[in-house]
Each structure stands twice: as C-alpha cells, then as structure tokens.
C-alpha positions as CSV (number, residue, x, y, z in Angstrom):
1,X,20.0,5.3,-32.5
2,X,18.0,5.2,-29.3
3,X,18.8,1.4,-28.7
4,X,22.5,2.2,-29.1
5,X,22.3,4.8,-26.4
6,X,20.5,2.4,-24.0
7,X,23.1,-0.4,-24.6
8,X,26.0,2.1,-24.3
9,X,24.5,3.0,-20.8
10,X,23.6,-0.5,-19.7
11,X,26.9,-2.3,-20.3
12,X,28.9,-0.2,-17.8
13,X,26.0,-0.4,-15.3
14,X,25.9,-4.2,-15.5
15,X,29.7,-4.3,-15.2
16,X,29.6,-2.2,-12.1
17,X,26.9,-4.4,-10.5
18,X,28.9,-7.6,-11.2
19,X,32.1,-5.9,-9.9
20,X,30.2,-4.8,-6.8
21,X,28.9,-8.3,-6.1
22,X,32.4,-9.7,-6.3
23,X,33.9,-7.1,-4.0
24,X,31.0,-7.6,-1.5
25,X,31.7,-11.4,-1.5
26,X,35.4,-10.8,-0.9
27,X,34.8,-8.4,2.0
28,X,32.2,-10.6,3.6
29,X,34.4,-13.7,3.4
30,X,37.4,-11.9,4.8
31,X,35.3,-10.5,7.6
32,X,34.0,-14.0,8.5
33,X,37.6,-15.4,8.4
34,X,38.8,-12.6,10.7
35,X,35.9,-13.1,13.1
36,X,36.5,-16.8,13.3
37,X,40.2,-16.3,14.0
38,X,39.3,-14.1,17.0
39,X,37.0,-16.8,18.5
40,X,38.3,-19.4,21.0
41,X,38.6,-23.0,19.9
42,X,35.8,-24.9,21.7
43,X,35.2,-28.6,22.3
44,X,31.7,-29.6,23.4
45,X,29.6,-32.7,23.5
46,X,27.3,-32.7,20.5
47,X,25.0,-34.9,18.4
48,X,24.9,-35.1,14.6
49,X,21.3,-34.1,13.7
50,X,21.3,-33.8,9.9
51,X,23.6,-34.0,7.0
52,X,23.2,-32.0,3.8
53,X,25.1,-32.0,0.5
54,X,24.6,-29.4,-2.2
55,X,26.0,-29.9,-5.7
56,X,26.4,-27.2,-8.4
57,X,27.4,-27.8,-12.0
58,X,28.1,-25.6,-15.0
59,X,29.2,-26.1,-18.6
60,X,30.4,-23.1,-20.6
61,X,29.8,-24.8,-24.0
62,X,29.9,-28.1,-25.8
63,X,33.7,-28.1,-26.2
64,X,34.4,-27.9,-22.5
65,X,33.6,-30.5,-19.8
66,X,31.1,-29.7,-17.2
67,X,32.5,-28.4,-13.8
68,X,30.8,-29.4,-10.6
69,X,31.3,-28.6,-6.9
70,X,29.8,-30.2,-3.9
71,X,29.4,-28.5,-0.6
72,X,28.9,-30.5,2.6
73,X,27.0,-29.2,5.7
74,X,26.3,-30.9,9.0
75,X,23.9,-29.7,11.7
76,X,25.1,-30.4,15.3
77,X,23.0,-30.1,18.4
78,X,25.0,-29.3,21.6
79,X,23.9,-30.2,25.2
80,X,22.1,-26.9,25.7
81,X,19.8,-27.7,22.8
82,X,21.3,-25.1,20.5
83,X,22.0,-26.2,16.9
84,X,24.7,-25.1,14.5
85,X,25.3,-25.9,10.9
86,X,29.0,-26.1,9.9
87,X,30.6,-26.7,6.5
88,X,32.9,-29.7,6.4
89,X,35.0,-31.6,3.9
90,X,33.7,-34.5,1.9
91,X,35.9,-37.0,3.7
92,X,34.6,-35.9,7.1
93,X,31.0,-35.9,5.7
94,X,31.3,-39.6,4.7
95,X,32.5,-40.6,8.2
96,X,29.5,-39.0,10.0
97,X,26.1,-40.5,10.4
98,X,22.9,-38.9,11.8
99,X,22.6,-39.7,15.4
100,X,26.3,-39.9,16.1
101,X,27.3,-38.5,19.5
102,X,30.8,-37.2,20.4
103,X,33.0,-34.2,21.0
104,X,32.7,-31.4,18.4
105,X,35.6,-29.0,18.1
106,X,35.0,-25.7,16.3
107,X,36.1,-22.1,16.1
108,X,33.4,-19.6,15.4
109,X,31.7,-21.0,12.3
110,X,34.8,-23.1,11.4
111,X,34.6,-26.8,11.8
112,X,37.7,-28.4,13.3
113,X,37.0,-32.0,14.3
114,X,34.4,-34.5,15.6
115,X,35.4,-37.4,17.7
116,X,32.7,-40.0,17.9
117,X,32.0,-41.6,21.3
118,X,30.7,-45.1,21.6
C-alpha cells in the first residue's frame, strides 16, 4: 500500500516537471526570437574560425525507424577580435571552410549570410 501512495504522488510530480521544462523552452525560444527581431541587421568583416556539427538520434522501438537531427554551428571572428557562434543551415555549413574571410551578415544571434571575399 505504501508503494502505491508513493507512485500516486510521483506520477503527477514528474508530469509537472516535464510540463514545466517544455513551457520554459517555449518561453526562452520566444524571448530570443523577439530579442533578435529588435536588433539591427549588421554586416561586418569576419573570419570563419571553427565549424561544428552535432548529430542526435533516437529510436522509439524496433518497429519504427531511427530519427536523427544534425545541428550546424560556425564560430566567426570579427575585426575587433570578438568571436560569435551562430547556428546555420547544412547547405551553408558545407560551403564554408575554416579560414574563410568575408562579410558576415547577422541579426542578434541569427545568422543571415556570409559572402566570401577572395
């Protein structure tokens, strides 16, 4: 009987924790989106310092195929020496190489474009 009482208490608590994490993520993402929209679009001379790809995968069970997602990040160094890491698309990621120099266009933490200069 004691175990049933613990489980009866824990299920709603775990549900509320998961629900809270989801709500927190939505609020945080919306806040960052709004903050980026308020920032000016800037174009600066920059150099590609590093590239990074992170892949996650999951499979619910043997009857369903695995699902994977890849996230691409590039670190740019601007003329002042400051560095910023921005998320970019896979297509853009493939076109950039470490050491490339060009004009970076961004808005807040949102990557817009990189035009390589030769």
